[in-house]
PQR file of N, CA, C, O and H, with PARSE charges and radii, in Angstrom:
ATOM      1  N   UNK A   1     132.772 234.505 154.679 -0.4000 1.5000
ATOM      2  CA  UNK A   1     131.527 233.529 154.328 -0.0000 2.0000
ATOM      3  C   UNK A   1     131.958 232.217 154.366  0.5500 1.7000
ATOM      4  O   UNK A   1     131.155 231.368 154.751 -0.5500 1.4000
ATOM      5  N   UNK A   2     133.134 231.872 154.021 -0.4000 1.5000
ATOM      6  CA  UNK A   2     133.814 230.373 154.104 -0.0000 2.0000
ATOM      7  C   UNK A   2     133.744 229.902 155.677  0.5500 1.7000
ATOM      8  O   UNK A   2     133.310 228.822 156.078 -0.5500 1.4000
ATOM      9  H   UNK A   2     133.786 232.562 153.708  0.4000 1.0000
ATOM     10  N   UNK A   3     134.265 230.955 156.457 -0.4000 1.5000
ATOM     11  CA  UNK A   3     134.641 230.780 157.880 -0.0000 2.0000
ATOM     12  C   UNK A   3     133.208 230.410 158.563  0.5500 1.7000
ATOM     13  O   UNK A   3     133.119 229.521 159.410 -0.5500 1.4000
ATOM     14  H   UNK A   3     134.618 231.833 156.132  0.4000 1.0000
ATOM     15  N   UNK A   4     132.271 231.057 158.184 -0.4000 1.5000
ATOM     16  CA  UNK A   4     130.918 230.723 158.910 -0.0000 2.0000
ATOM     17  C   UNK A   4     130.184 229.515 158.476  0.5500 1.7000
ATOM     18  O   UNK A   4     129.446 228.889 159.237 -0.5500 1.4000
ATOM     19  H   UNK A   4     132.343 231.779 157.496  0.4000 1.0000
ATOM     20  N   UNK A   5     130.412 229.175 157.153 -0.4000 1.5000
ATOM     21  CA  UNK A   5     130.159 227.953 156.554 -0.0000 2.0000
ATOM     22  C   UNK A   5     130.848 226.851 157.113  0.5500 1.7000
ATOM     23  O   UNK A   5     130.245 225.794 157.299 -0.5500 1.4000
ATOM     24  H   UNK A   5     131.011 229.683 156.535  0.4000 1.0000
ATOM     25  N   UNK A   6     131.938 226.967 157.377 -0.4000 1.5000
ATOM     26  CA  UNK A   6     132.861 225.882 158.208 -0.0000 2.0000
ATOM     27  C   UNK A   6     132.390 225.746 159.418  0.5500 1.7000
ATOM     28  O   UNK A   6     132.268 224.618 159.896 -0.5500 1.4000
ATOM     29  H   UNK A   6     132.428 227.826 157.226  0.4000 1.0000
ATOM     30  N   UNK A   7     132.067 226.799 160.077 -0.4000 1.5000
ATOM     31  CA  UNK A   7     131.820 226.865 161.643 -0.0000 2.0000
ATOM     32  C   UNK A   7     130.432 225.967 161.613  0.5500 1.7000
ATOM     33  O   UNK A   7     130.426 224.953 162.311 -0.5500 1.4000
ATOM     34  H   UNK A   7     132.166 227.715 159.689  0.4000 1.0000
ATOM     35  N   UNK A   8     129.458 226.234 160.971 -0.4000 1.5000
ATOM     36  CA  UNK A   8     128.094 225.800 160.934 -0.0000 2.0000
ATOM     37  C   UNK A   8     128.011 224.134 160.511  0.5500 1.7000
ATOM     38  O   UNK A   8     127.176 223.350 160.962 -0.5500 1.4000
ATOM     39  H   UNK A   8     129.462 227.058 160.404  0.4000 1.0000
ATOM     40  N   UNK A   9     129.032 223.822 159.585 -0.4000 1.5000
ATOM     41  CA  UNK A   9     129.311 222.422 159.244 -0.0000 2.0000
ATOM     42  C   UNK A   9     129.819 221.771 160.302  0.5500 1.7000
ATOM     43  O   UNK A   9     129.219 220.763 160.675 -0.5500 1.4000
ATOM     44  H   UNK A   9     129.711 224.459 159.218  0.4000 1.0000
ATOM     45  N   UNK A  10     130.918 222.160 160.952 -0.4000 1.5000
ATOM     46  CA  UNK A  10     131.630 221.586 161.958 -0.0000 2.0000
ATOM     47  C   UNK A  10     130.563 221.275 163.006  0.5500 1.7000
ATOM     48  O   UNK A  10     130.318 220.150 163.443 -0.5500 1.4000
ATOM     49  H   UNK A  10     131.405 222.980 160.650  0.4000 1.0000
ATOM     50  N   UNK A  11     129.979 222.376 163.340 -0.4000 1.5000
ATOM     51  CA  UNK A  11     128.693 222.077 164.248 -0.0000 2.0000
ATOM     52  C   UNK A  11     128.040 220.847 164.077  0.5500 1.7000
ATOM     53  O   UNK A  11     127.987 219.985 164.953 -0.5500 1.4000
ATOM     54  H   UNK A  11     130.177 223.289 162.984  0.4000 1.0000
ATOM     55  N   UNK A  12     127.554 220.758 162.989 -0.4000 1.5000
ATOM     56  CA  UNK A  12     126.667 219.923 162.561 -0.0000 2.0000
ATOM     57  C   UNK A  12     127.437 218.349 162.547  0.5500 1.7000
ATOM     58  O   UNK A  12     126.738 217.358 162.760 -0.5500 1.4000
ATOM     59  H   UNK A  12     127.597 221.458 162.277  0.4000 1.0000
ATOM     60  N   UNK A  13     128.576 218.241 162.343 -0.4000 1.5000
ATOM     61  CA  UNK A  13     129.423 217.074 162.356 -0.0000 2.0000
ATOM     62  C   UNK A  13     129.608 216.872 163.852  0.5500 1.7000
ATOM     63  O   UNK A  13     129.556 215.695 164.208 -0.5500 1.4000
ATOM     64  H   UNK A  13     129.144 219.047 162.170  0.4000 1.0000
ATOM     65  N   UNK A  14     129.778 217.622 164.634 -0.4000 1.5000
ATOM     66  CA  UNK A  14     129.893 217.361 166.020 -0.0000 2.0000
ATOM     67  C   UNK A  14     128.582 216.627 166.612  0.5500 1.7000
ATOM     68  O   UNK A  14     128.604 215.695 167.416 -0.5500 1.4000
ATOM     69  H   UNK A  14     129.821 218.579 164.345  0.4000 1.0000
ATOM     70  N   UNK A  15     127.582 217.156 166.126 -0.4000 1.5000
ATOM     71  CA  UNK A  15     126.123 216.652 166.603 -0.0000 2.0000
ATOM     72  C   UNK A  15     126.060 215.251 165.884  0.5500 1.7000
ATOM     73  O   UNK A  15     125.395 214.391 166.461 -0.5500 1.4000
ATOM     74  H   UNK A  15     127.564 217.913 165.473  0.4000 1.0000
ATOM     75  N   UNK A  16     126.612 214.947 164.807 -0.4000 1.5000
ATOM     76  CA  UNK A  16     126.402 213.626 164.128 -0.0000 2.0000
ATOM     77  C   UNK A  16     127.316 212.809 165.188  0.5500 1.7000
ATOM     78  O   UNK A  16     126.868 211.814 165.757 -0.5500 1.4000
ATOM     79  H   UNK A  16     127.152 215.645 164.338  0.4000 1.0000
ATOM     80  N   UNK A  17     128.379 213.202 165.373 -0.4000 1.5000
ATOM     81  CA  UNK A  17     129.267 212.276 166.117 -0.0000 2.0000
ATOM     82  C   UNK A  17     128.744 211.873 167.337  0.5500 1.7000
ATOM     83  O   UNK A  17     128.792 210.725 167.780 -0.5500 1.4000
ATOM     84  H   UNK A  17     128.744 214.011 164.911  0.4000 1.0000
ATOM     85  N   UNK A  18     128.177 212.966 167.939 -0.4000 1.5000
ATOM     86  CA  UNK A  18     127.609 212.423 169.474 -0.0000 2.0000
ATOM     87  C   UNK A  18     126.358 211.709 169.329  0.5500 1.7000
ATOM     88  O   UNK A  18     126.040 211.077 170.337 -0.5500 1.4000
ATOM     89  H   UNK A  18     128.138 213.898 167.579  0.4000 1.0000
ATOM     90  N   UNK A  19     125.624 211.645 168.424 -0.4000 1.5000
ATOM     91  CA  UNK A  19     124.512 211.015 168.011 -0.0000 2.0000
ATOM     92  C   UNK A  19     124.799 209.693 167.863  0.5500 1.7000
ATOM     93  O   UNK A  19     124.209 208.844 168.531 -0.5500 1.4000
ATOM     94  H   UNK A  19     125.882 212.158 167.606  0.4000 1.0000
ATOM     95  N   UNK A  20     125.866 209.346 166.847 -0.4000 1.5000
ATOM     96  CA  UNK A  20     126.419 207.977 166.837 -0.0000 2.0000
ATOM     97  C   UNK A  20     126.954 207.293 168.168  0.5500 1.7000
ATOM     98  O   UNK A  20     126.704 206.128 168.476 -0.5500 1.4000
ATOM     99  H   UNK A  20     126.345 210.035 166.304  0.4000 1.0000
ATOM    100  N   UNK A  21     127.600 208.033 168.794 -0.4000 1.5000
ATOM    101  CA  UNK A  21     128.202 207.513 170.115 -0.0000 2.0000
ATOM    102  C   UNK A  21     127.130 207.157 171.078  0.5500 1.7000
ATOM    103  O   UNK A  21     127.269 206.109 171.708 -0.5500 1.4000
ATOM    104  H   UNK A  21     127.803 208.980 168.544  0.4000 1.0000
ATOM    105  N   UNK A  22     125.864 208.044 171.316 -0.4000 1.5000
ATOM    106  CA  UNK A  22     124.935 207.569 171.900 -0.0000 2.0000
ATOM    107  C   UNK A  22     124.084 206.366 171.492  0.5500 1.7000
ATOM    108  O   UNK A  22     123.559 205.592 172.292 -0.5500 1.4000
ATOM    109  H   UNK A  22     125.752 208.896 170.805  0.4000 1.0000
ATOM    110  N   UNK A  23     123.999 206.289 170.076 -0.4000 1.5000
ATOM    111  CA  UNK A  23     123.453 205.126 169.573 -0.0000 2.0000
ATOM    112  C   UNK A  23     124.275 203.848 169.730  0.5500 1.7000
ATOM    113  O   UNK A  23     123.734 202.755 169.897 -0.5500 1.4000
ATOM    114  H   UNK A  23     124.426 206.918 169.426  0.4000 1.0000
ATOM    115  N   UNK A  24     125.394 203.992 169.681 -0.4000 1.5000
ATOM    116  CA  UNK A  24     126.382 202.937 169.913 -0.0000 2.0000
ATOM    117  C   UNK A  24     126.123 202.238 171.335  0.5500 1.7000
ATOM    118  O   UNK A  24     126.084 201.023 171.529 -0.5500 1.4000
ATOM    119  H   UNK A  24     125.833 204.880 169.546  0.4000 1.0000
ATOM    120  N   UNK A  25     125.971 203.147 172.192 -0.4000 1.5000
ATOM    121  CA  UNK A  25     125.747 202.716 173.596 -0.0000 2.0000
ATOM    122  C   UNK A  25     124.483 202.065 174.265  0.5500 1.7000
ATOM    123  O   UNK A  25     124.476 201.535 175.376 -0.5500 1.4000
ATOM    124  H   UNK A  25     126.003 204.134 172.035  0.4000 1.0000
ATOM    125  N   UNK A  26     123.379 202.193 173.383 -0.4000 1.5000
ATOM    126  CA  UNK A  26     122.234 201.476 173.369 -0.0000 2.0000
ATOM    127  C   UNK A  26     122.170 199.923 173.616  0.5500 1.7000
ATOM    128  O   UNK A  26     123.118 199.302 173.136 -0.5500 1.4000
ATOM    129  H   UNK A  26     123.385 202.624 172.481  0.4000 1.0000
ATOM    130  N   UNK A  27     121.394 199.327 174.158 -0.4000 1.5000
ATOM    131  CA  UNK A  27     121.361 197.931 174.147 -0.0000 2.0000
ATOM    132  C   UNK A  27     121.202 197.165 172.943  0.5500 1.7000
ATOM    133  O   UNK A  27     121.644 196.019 172.860 -0.5500 1.4000
ATOM    134  H   UNK A  27     120.624 199.832 174.548  0.4000 1.0000
ATOM    135  N   UNK A  28     120.557 197.771 171.948 -0.4000 1.5000
ATOM    136  CA  UNK A  28     120.515 197.291 170.578 -0.0000 2.0000
ATOM    137  C   UNK A  28     121.563 197.694 169.565  0.5500 1.7000
ATOM    138  O   UNK A  28     121.575 197.311 168.395 -0.5500 1.4000
ATOM    139  H   UNK A  28     120.198 198.702 172.016  0.4000 1.0000
ATOM    140  N   UNK A  29     122.434 198.498 170.122 -0.4000 1.5000
ATOM    141  CA  UNK A  29     123.403 198.784 169.049 -0.0000 2.0000
ATOM    142  C   UNK A  29     122.872 200.085 168.222  0.5500 1.7000
ATOM    143  O   UNK A  29     121.959 200.861 168.507 -0.5500 1.4000
ATOM    144  H   UNK A  29     122.425 198.810 171.072  0.4000 1.0000
ATOM    145  N   UNK A  30     123.726 200.061 167.130 -0.4000 1.5000
ATOM    146  CA  UNK A  30     123.307 201.143 166.079 -0.0000 2.0000
ATOM    147  C   UNK A  30     122.432 200.545 165.031  0.5500 1.7000
ATOM    148  O   UNK A  30     123.014 199.698 164.353 -0.5500 1.4000
ATOM    149  H   UNK A  30     124.467 199.431 166.898  0.4000 1.0000
ATOM    150  N   UNK A  31     121.003 200.798 164.677 -0.4000 1.5000
ATOM    151  CA  UNK A  31     120.135 200.258 164.092 -0.0000 2.0000
ATOM    152  C   UNK A  31     120.107 201.133 162.795  0.5500 1.7000
ATOM    153  O   UNK A  31     120.726 202.169 162.553 -0.5500 1.4000
ATOM    154  H   UNK A  31     120.531 201.486 165.227  0.4000 1.0000
ATOM    155  N   UNK A  32     119.276 200.478 162.079 -0.4000 1.5000
ATOM    156  CA  UNK A  32     118.944 201.334 160.565 -0.0000 2.0000
ATOM    157  C   UNK A  32     118.231 202.492 161.040  0.5500 1.7000
ATOM    158  O   UNK A  32     118.517 203.581 160.542 -0.5500 1.4000
ATOM    159  H   UNK A  32     118.773 199.636 162.275  0.4000 1.0000
ATOM    160  N   UNK A  33     117.306 202.413 161.971 -0.4000 1.5000
ATOM    161  CA  UNK A  33     116.725 203.732 162.478 -0.0000 2.0000
ATOM    162  C   UNK A  33     117.621 204.826 162.868  0.5500 1.7000
ATOM    163  O   UNK A  33     117.391 205.985 162.520 -0.5500 1.4000
ATOM    164  H   UNK A  33     117.074 201.529 162.375  0.4000 1.0000
ATOM    165  N   UNK A  34     118.730 204.465 163.646 -0.4000 1.5000
ATOM    166  CA  UNK A  34     119.724 205.293 163.979 -0.0000 2.0000
ATOM    167  C   UNK A  34     120.448 206.007 162.683  0.5500 1.7000
ATOM    168  O   UNK A  34     120.567 207.233 162.662 -0.5500 1.4000
ATOM    169  H   UNK A  34     118.917 203.524 163.928  0.4000 1.0000
ATOM    170  N   UNK A  35     120.893 205.241 161.680 -0.4000 1.5000
ATOM    171  CA  UNK A  35     121.311 205.506 160.596 -0.0000 2.0000
ATOM    172  C   UNK A  35     120.419 206.435 159.892  0.5500 1.7000
ATOM    173  O   UNK A  35     120.824 207.516 159.465 -0.5500 1.4000
ATOM    174  H   UNK A  35     120.797 204.246 161.698  0.4000 1.0000
ATOM    175  N   UNK A  36     119.328 206.066 159.778 -0.4000 1.5000
ATOM    176  CA  UNK A  36     118.146 207.092 158.921 -0.0000 2.0000
ATOM    177  C   UNK A  36     118.429 208.609 159.955  0.5500 1.7000
ATOM    178  O   UNK A  36     118.590 209.653 159.323 -0.5500 1.4000
ATOM    179  H   UNK A  36     118.999 205.187 160.124  0.4000 1.0000
ATOM    180  N   UNK A  37     118.468 208.662 161.157 -0.4000 1.5000
ATOM    181  CA  UNK A  37     118.187 209.868 161.829 -0.0000 2.0000
ATOM    182  C   UNK A  37     119.706 210.457 161.732  0.5500 1.7000
ATOM    183  O   UNK A  37     119.709 211.673 161.539 -0.5500 1.4000
ATOM    184  H   UNK A  37     118.337 207.814 161.670  0.4000 1.0000
ATOM    185  N   UNK A  38     120.769 209.964 161.807 -0.4000 1.5000
ATOM    186  CA  UNK A  38     122.190 210.521 161.551 -0.0000 2.0000
ATOM    187  C   UNK A  38     122.172 211.083 159.903  0.5500 1.7000
ATOM    188  O   UNK A  38     122.855 212.070 159.628 -0.5500 1.4000
ATOM    189  H   UNK A  38     120.767 208.977 161.964  0.4000 1.0000
ATOM    190  N   UNK A  39     121.503 210.525 159.026 -0.4000 1.5000
ATOM    191  CA  UNK A  39     121.637 210.890 157.611 -0.0000 2.0000
ATOM    192  C   UNK A  39     120.544 212.213 157.690  0.5500 1.7000
ATOM    193  O   UNK A  39     120.859 213.245 157.097 -0.5500 1.4000
ATOM    194  H   UNK A  39     120.948 209.723 159.249  0.4000 1.0000
ATOM    195  N   UNK A  40     119.380 212.151 158.368 -0.4000 1.5000
ATOM    196  CA  UNK A  40     118.703 213.283 158.515 -0.0000 2.0000
ATOM    197  C   UNK A  40     119.436 214.650 159.165  0.5500 1.7000
ATOM    198  O   UNK A  40     119.143 215.796 158.825 -0.5500 1.4000
ATOM    199  H   UNK A  40     119.124 211.313 158.849  0.4000 1.0000
ATOM    200  N   UNK A  41     120.227 214.374 159.949 -0.4000 1.5000
ATOM    201  CA  UNK A  41     120.983 215.419 160.773 -0.0000 2.0000
ATOM    202  C   UNK A  41     122.081 215.833 159.633  0.5500 1.7000
ATOM    203  O   UNK A  41     122.424 217.012 159.535 -0.5500 1.4000
ATOM    204  H   UNK A  41     120.465 213.443 160.226  0.4000 1.0000
ATOM    205  N   UNK A  42     122.546 214.964 158.893 -0.4000 1.5000
ATOM    206  CA  UNK A  42     123.404 215.329 157.985 -0.0000 2.0000
ATOM    207  C   UNK A  42     122.939 216.385 156.948  0.5500 1.7000
ATOM    208  O   UNK A  42     123.603 217.340 156.545 -0.5500 1.4000
ATOM    209  H   UNK A  42     122.268 214.007 158.973  0.4000 1.0000
ATOM    210  N   UNK A  43     121.704 216.046 156.597 -0.4000 1.5000
ATOM    211  CA  UNK A  43     120.762 216.827 155.253 -0.0000 2.0000
ATOM    212  C   UNK A  43     120.486 218.003 155.965  0.5500 1.7000
ATOM    213  O   UNK A  43     120.613 219.058 155.345 -0.5500 1.4000
ATOM    214  H   UNK A  43     121.165 215.270 156.924  0.4000 1.0000
ATOM    215  N   UNK A  44     120.098 218.045 157.261 -0.4000 1.5000
ATOM    216  CA  UNK A  44     119.957 219.440 157.849 -0.0000 2.0000
ATOM    217  C   UNK A  44     121.171 220.174 157.999  0.5500 1.7000
ATOM    218  O   UNK A  44     121.133 221.396 157.855 -0.5500 1.4000
ATOM    219  H   UNK A  44     119.994 217.187 157.765  0.4000 1.0000
ATOM    220  N   UNK A  45     122.339 219.545 158.295 -0.4000 1.5000
ATOM    221  CA  UNK A  45     123.624 220.344 158.348 -0.0000 2.0000
ATOM    222  C   UNK A  45     124.025 220.947 157.116  0.5500 1.7000
ATOM    223  O   UNK A  45     124.627 222.020 157.122 -0.5500 1.4000
ATOM    224  H   UNK A  45     122.370 218.553 158.412  0.4000 1.0000
ATOM    225  N   UNK A  46     123.716 220.294 155.973 -0.4000 1.5000
ATOM    226  CA  UNK A  46     123.890 220.876 154.843 -0.0000 2.0000
ATOM    227  C   UNK A  46     123.229 221.804 154.333  0.5500 1.7000
ATOM    228  O   UNK A  46     123.770 222.613 153.580 -0.5500 1.4000
ATOM    229  H   UNK A  46     123.227 219.422 155.969  0.4000 1.0000
ATOM    230  N   UNK A  47     121.761 221.873 154.688 -0.4000 1.5000
ATOM    231  CA  UNK A  47     120.785 222.794 154.187 -0.0000 2.0000
ATOM    232  C   UNK A  47     121.140 224.067 155.029  0.5500 1.7000
ATOM    233  O   UNK A  47     121.230 225.113 154.387 -0.5500 1.4000
ATOM    234  H   UNK A  47     121.321 221.216 155.300  0.4000 1.0000
ATOM    235  N   UNK A  48     121.334 224.113 156.256 -0.4000 1.5000
ATOM    236  CA  UNK A  48     122.029 225.013 157.150 -0.0000 2.0000
ATOM    237  C   UNK A  48     123.097 225.824 156.962  0.5500 1.7000
ATOM    238  O   UNK A  48     123.129 227.050 157.067 -0.5500 1.4000
ATOM    239  H   UNK A  48     121.261 223.263 156.778  0.4000 1.0000
ATOM    240  N   UNK A  49     124.120 224.947 156.631 -0.4000 1.5000
ATOM    241  CA  UNK A  49     125.586 225.617 156.006 -0.0000 2.0000
ATOM    242  C   UNK A  49     125.173 226.432 154.611  0.5500 1.7000
ATOM    243  O   UNK A  49     125.513 227.587 154.353 -0.5500 1.4000
ATOM    244  H   UNK A  49     124.095 223.951 156.546  0.4000 1.0000
ATOM    245  N   UNK A  50     124.475 225.684 153.892 -0.4000 1.5000
ATOM    246  CA  UNK A  50     123.923 226.389 152.539 -0.0000 2.0000
ATOM    247  C   UNK A  50     123.194 227.747 152.811  0.5500 1.7000
ATOM    248  O   UNK A  50     123.365 228.748 152.115 -0.5500 1.4000
ATOM    249  H   UNK A  50     124.199 224.746 154.102  0.4000 1.0000
ATOM    250  N   UNK A  51     122.479 227.688 153.743 -0.4000 1.5000
ATOM    251  CA  UNK A  51     121.829 228.823 154.037 -0.0000 2.0000
ATOM    252  C   UNK A  51     122.441 230.075 154.619  0.5500 1.7000
ATOM    253  O   UNK A  51     122.224 231.261 154.369 -0.5500 1.4000
ATOM    254  H   UNK A  51     122.340 226.875 154.308  0.4000 1.0000
ATOM    255  N   UNK A  52     123.359 229.420 155.559 -0.4000 1.5000
ATOM    256  CA  UNK A  52     124.413 230.579 156.409 -0.0000 2.0000
ATOM    257  C   UNK A  52     125.239 231.261 155.232  0.5500 1.7000
ATOM    258  O   UNK A  52     125.639 232.425 155.259 -0.5500 1.4000
ATOM    259  H   UNK A  52     123.536 228.457 155.762  0.4000 1.0000
ATOM    260  N   UNK A  53     125.410 230.455 154.309 -0.4000 1.5000
ATOM    261  CA  UNK A  53     126.525 231.051 153.525 -0.0000 2.0000
ATOM    262  C   UNK A  53     125.611 231.683 152.366  0.5500 1.7000
ATOM    263  O   UNK A  53     126.093 232.638 151.757 -0.5500 1.4000
ATOM    264  H   UNK A  53     125.085 229.510 154.288  0.4000 1.0000
ATOM    265  N   UNK A  54     124.789 231.392 152.139 -0.4000 1.5000
ATOM    266  CA  UNK A  54     123.747 232.118 151.057 -0.0000 2.0000
ATOM    267  C   UNK A  54     123.660 233.419 151.559  0.5500 1.7000
ATOM    268  O   UNK A  54     124.115 234.362 150.912 -0.5500 1.4000
ATOM    269  H   UNK A  54     124.397 230.616 152.633  0.4000 1.0000
ATOM    270  N   UNK A  55     123.115 233.568 152.660 -0.4000 1.5000
ATOM    271  CA  UNK A  55     122.667 234.846 153.497 -0.0000 2.0000
ATOM    272  C   UNK A  55     123.763 235.720 153.666  0.5500 1.7000
ATOM    273  O   UNK A  55     123.543 236.924 153.534 -0.5500 1.4000
ATOM    274  H   UNK A  55     122.746 232.802 153.186  0.4000 1.0000
ATOM    275  N   UNK A  56     125.062 235.278 153.971 -0.4000 1.5000
ATOM    276  CA  UNK A  56     126.041 235.902 154.173 -0.0000 2.0000
ATOM    277  C   UNK A  56     126.666 236.459 152.502  0.5500 1.7000
ATOM    278  O   UNK A  56     127.283 237.514 152.355 -0.5500 1.4000
ATOM    279  H   UNK A  56     125.241 234.300 154.078  0.4000 1.0000
ATOM    280  N   UNK A  57     126.398 235.667 151.577 -0.4000 1.5000
ATOM    281  CA  UNK A  57     126.987 236.112 150.381 -0.0000 2.0000
ATOM    282  C   UNK A  57     126.010 237.170 149.773  0.5500 1.7000
ATOM    283  O   UNK A  57     126.430 238.090 149.071 -0.5500 1.4000
ATOM    284  H   UNK A  57     125.896 234.810 151.697  0.4000 1.0000
ATOM    285  N   UNK A  58     124.547 236.980 150.104 -0.4000 1.5000
ATOM    286  CA  UNK A  58     123.680 238.091 149.801 -0.0000 2.0000
ATOM    287  C   UNK A  58     123.872 239.678 150.540  0.5500 1.7000
ATOM    288  O   UNK A  58     123.601 240.708 149.923 -0.5500 1.4000
ATOM    289  H   UNK A  58     124.206 236.233 150.674  0.4000 1.0000
ATOM    290  N   UNK A  59     124.223 239.667 151.512 -0.4000 1.5000
ATOM    291  CA  UNK A  59     124.440 240.802 152.148 -0.0000 2.0000
ATOM    292  C   UNK A  59     125.671 241.527 151.869  0.5500 1.7000
ATOM    293  O   UNK A  59     125.905 242.590 152.445 -0.5500 1.4000
ATOM    294  H   UNK A  59     124.443 238.830 152.013  0.4000 1.0000
TER
END
């Protein structure tokens, strides 16, 4: 259960890192909108991790 939770969380963190790198390369730089998007991705990552761990725990 922990293993799959860590895999899901790790994939989400990788997506966040990629999003930050892409946002910093923009002409405007890292804007508040980009920060809001990163926080949204983090929220979805935490939710997906909890969902995966919960489903595995129920089985």
